[in-house]
C-alpha positions as CSV (number, residue, x, y, z in Angstrom):
1,M,-6.9,-19.9,7.5
2,T,-6.8,-17.3,10.0
3,Y,-4.3,-14.4,10.7
4,T,-3.6,-13.2,14.1
5,I,-2.6,-9.6,14.9
6,T,-1.8,-8.6,18.2
7,V,-2.6,-4.7,19.1
8,E,-0.6,-3.1,21.6
9,L,-2.4,0.3,23.3
10,S,-1.6,2.2,26.1
11,E,-3.4,2.7,29.3
12,L,-4.4,6.1,27.7
13,E,-5.4,4.9,24.2
14,K,-7.5,1.8,26.0
15,R,-9.3,4.1,27.9
16,A,-10.3,6.3,25.2
17,L,-11.4,3.3,23.2
18,E,-13.3,2.2,26.1
19,Y,-15.6,5.5,25.6
20,E,-16.0,5.1,22.1
21,A,-16.5,1.3,21.8
22,Y,-18.6,-1.0,23.6
23,N,-15.7,-3.6,23.5
24,V,-12.4,-2.7,22.2
25,D,-11.1,-5.8,21.0
26,E,-14.1,-6.4,18.8
27,W,-14.1,-2.6,17.7
28,V,-10.5,-3.5,16.4
29,N,-11.2,-6.6,14.8
30,N,-14.1,-5.1,13.2
31,A,-12.3,-2.1,11.9
32,A,-9.6,-4.3,10.3
33,K,-12.2,-6.5,8.7
34,Q,-13.7,-3.4,7.0
35,R,-10.7,-2.0,5.9
36,S,-9.7,-5.4,4.5
37,S,-13.1,-5.7,2.8
38,V,-12.8,-2.0,1.1
39,A,-9.2,-3.2,-0.1
40,V,-10.9,-6.8,-1.4
41,N,-13.3,-4.8,-3.6
42,K,-10.8,-2.5,-4.7
43,I,-8.1,-5.3,-6.0
44,I,-11.0,-7.6,-7.5
45,A,-12.5,-4.5,-9.7
46,K,-8.8,-3.6,-10.8
47,N,-8.1,-7.5,-11.6
48,T,-11.7,-8.0,-13.3
49,E,-10.9,-4.6,-15.5
50,Y,-7.2,-6.0,-16.6
51,C,-8.2,-9.5,-17.3
52,N,-11.3,-8.1,-19.2
53,A,-9.2,-5.7,-21.2
54,N,-6.7,-8.5,-21.7
55,K,-9.1,-11.5,-22.3
56,I,-7.3,-13.4,-19.3
57,A,-9.6,-15.8,-17.3
58,I,-10.7,-15.0,-13.8
59,P,-10.4,-17.7,-11.4
60,V,-13.2,-18.3,-8.8
61,G,-13.2,-17.0,-5.8
62,E,-11.9,-13.6,-4.1
63,L,-8.7,-15.2,-2.7
64,A,-7.9,-16.7,-5.9
65,Q,-8.9,-13.3,-7.8
66,I,-6.6,-11.3,-5.6
67,E,-3.5,-14.0,-5.5
68,Q,-3.9,-13.6,-9.7
69,A,-3.5,-10.0,-9.0
70,Y,-0.2,-10.1,-7.4
71,E,1.0,-12.7,-10.0
72,L,0.0,-10.2,-13.0
73,G,1.5,-7.6,-11.0
74,I,-1.6,-5.4,-11.4
75,I,-1.0,-4.7,-7.3
76,Q,1.4,-4.7,-5.0
77,T,1.7,-4.6,-1.1
78,A,2.0,-1.2,0.4
79,Y,5.0,-1.8,1.6
80,Q,6.5,-3.0,-2.0
81,R,5.0,0.4,-3.0
82,Q,6.6,2.1,-0.7
83,I,10.2,1.0,-1.3
84,E,9.7,1.8,-5.3
85,H,8.4,5.3,-4.1
86,K,11.8,5.9,-2.3
87,A,13.8,4.6,-5.0
88,K,12.0,6.7,-7.0
89,Q,12.3,10.0,-4.9
90,K,16.2,9.1,-4.5
91,K,16.6,8.8,-8.3
92,E,14.5,12.4,-8.4
93,L,16.9,13.8,-5.7
94,D,20.2,12.5,-7.2
95,A,19.3,13.8,-10.7
96,L,18.3,17.5,-9.0
97,R,21.9,17.3,-7.4
98,E,23.5,16.6,-10.8
99,Q,21.8,19.5,-12.4
100,E,22.9,21.7,-9.2
101,S,26.3,20.4,-9.8
102,K,26.4,21.0,-13.1
103,K,25.4,24.6,-12.7
104,K,27.6,25.3,-10.0
105,T,30.5,23.8,-12.2
106,S,29.3,26.0,-15.2
107,I,29.5,29.4,-13.1
108,F,32.9,28.5,-12.3
109,N,34.5,28.0,-15.5
110,L,32.8,31.4,-17.1
111,K,35.0,33.2,-14.4
């Protein structure tokens, strides 16, 4: 299965990339594939380490191993990580606001 992505560039961006790359479409495609390759290696390493430590069988094939990493919760999508990060930040901010509110209340009670 393949996945098609359309990249929208302004004329400025296109012209600038034409200076750097012989073929802009090919350059963008290669950049995405190279970044994907780096992620594949990273995910498979994490999955292998986790499975070996927990005596879990590792499936055959890169896609199967990546799917296993998602299923076991070893990895999450960047979107999921961002949502969790924002929720954690909100919780921390709410806790700080609660502390500040308690400080202000205690100061008023002293007077």
